[in-house]
N, C-alpha and C positions, 0 to 999 in steps of 0.2 A: 498427528495433526501436532501443527505448534502459533501458538498465539502471541505475541508480543506485545505489553500494553507498560506502559510506564516510562520516567525519564530515563535519562541517559543518566549513567552513575560518575561519580565523584567526580574524573577529569576528563571533561567532554572534547578537549582540545589533543590529546595524547592518538584520539581517529583508532580506537580499538572497538568501537561498538557500532552497529551499523542506523541506519535513520528507516529502521521499519518498524514504527510503533502502531500498531493497528492491524500489521500485515500477517496474513494464517500461513499455513502451506501446507498439505495434504500428501502424502503417499501409503499405498499400502502394497505391504510385501517387496520393498524397495523401486516400485511401480510410481510413479508420481504423476498426480492428476498440477495441482496448484502447487510451481515449483516455489524454492525459496533462489531467484536469480542470483545473487553474488555467492550463492555457495556453488548453486548450477553451473555461472561461468568461467569462476573459478578453477575447474575440475577440466580434463580432460576428456572429447577434446577437442576444446577450448583452448584451453595452454596461456599462454601469454596476452593473445589479444583478448581471453575471455578476463584473465585479471587488471590489465590495463580499461578495461571498460569498465570495471565494477572501481575502479583506484579514483579514474576520471568524475563518477555518478558522485562517489562519497568528497571527492577533494581538489577538482578538478578548476583551475580560473576561471571566469567567465569569457567565453571565444567567443567569435564574431556569431554565432549563429544562437547561442546564448542554452547551447545545448547541456556544457559540462556543470556539472556540481548542482545539476538538480534534483538530485537524489530522487530518481524517476524509479529506479529496480527493486519496487518493492509493491508488496499487491496490496495499497492505500486507493486513500480518496486524494487526487491532485487540483489545484485549479490554477491556471494561468492565464497570466492578462495578455491578450495579442492586439498587436496594431490588424488595421483593415487590411494588411497582405500576408498575416498570420505569425508575424515578427513577436518574439517576446519581449514585453518590455519591462521584466522583473522577475530576477530570480526565486525560483519556486520549490517547495518540496520541507520536508522536515530540518530543524534545524538542533543542532549542539546547544539543550538547555535540560538545567538538573528541578530538582524539589529549591533552591535555592532560588534559583529565576523565578518562583510561586510558581511553575507548575504542580496542578494537579491531578495529572495523567494516570489512570489504576484500572486495575480489573474492578470495577464497581459491585460487579453477582456475580460467583459460583456455582455451582448446583450439579452435582450426581444424582441424577436419581434412577441410576439401575440403567433404564431402557432407553433412557437419554442421557448428554451434558449439557448447560448451560454457561455459556462465559459472555461475560459483558462489558467491555473496555468501553472507560468513560473520558470523556471530557479531552479528545484524541486530540481536537482542536488547540489545545497549547505546546502542541510539540513545532507549529509550523512559523517560518521564518515569517517574517511581515515584509508586506507590500512597500515601498518607496512611492509610487505613484498615486496611489487608490488606495482607499480602505485607511484613509488616517493617516497612513505609518502601520499600522496594525496588519496582521494577520487575515487574508483573504476568508479563513477559514472562522465563522463564529461558535460553528457547534458541531461537532461528530462524536455518536456513539455508534458501535458496530455490536451487536448482539451474535450470538452464531450459538447453533443449538446442535448438537450431535447427535443423529439419531440412528440408535446401533442398529444393525452392526453397520449399513453402507451409505449413511445419507448426510449428508451440512446443508444445515440453510445460515445462511446469511446477511443481516435484513439490518440496515445502516439507514440511519437516520442524522440529515446532515443539513448546515445553514452556510451559506457566502452573505459578504459582506454587500457584492451588489452583484445583479442579476446579469449583468454583462459580458462580466467573467465566464471565460469557457473551463469546463466541472467534468470529470470523467471517475469513473473507480477501475484503477490499472488492475488487472490481473494478469498473471503471468503462468501460458502453459506450454507443457514442452511440446505441442503441436498444435496448428494453425485450428482456434473453432471453425465450426459450421452449420450457419443458420436452418434451421430444418423447420417444418409444421410447428408452430405454436400449438400448444394446447388451450389455447382457447384465445375469441378476440383480445385485441388489446395489449397482447405479453409476447413475449420472445423468447425462442429457445434454442442453445446452443451446445451442439454437441463439440467433443474433442475424441480424437480419437487414438488414444494410445497403446490401444491393442490387450487393454481388459475392460474389466467388468465395472470400472470406475468411471467408463466414457460418458455420464450426463451432466 
């Protein structure tokens, strides 16, 4: 498992660091459950098309569909400002920010208890670009912390606490899998369960 938390380093304009703060990835014996999308897309069989998609997501201009350059290819929390037709009114996603910009993003706690590992990412909201038409020109995410617990040897728990500046904004957790999730019978009322069939024992 990988879990990236922290600001960009030194020269954010160089473009060598991904906009993936707070994004985990999980695999076992080279079988991926929660993928690192830029790495996944940049290798065969995707080839040039996959690399172009990752490049446009990081650096592309704001196109007519407002889809390019929004940094959506990560397992992160996303907030969008949409019009009545579903069009995007503000670019969204993480930004090239460093400690010099006042970013507090960090691993606030790490603990290896033998049977478990706990890692807590704090102040992830500091990595997001401001909206220009709402939220007083500030980031739409007012708070985001992500706790990940690895229960050895097979289970991961991801627990998020988030806040946004306006409840009318569209918000979602982006998770990227190697196969389409399928909703199955939930373990209890009010819950949802999805299975991801990768052909391995990680398919829960």
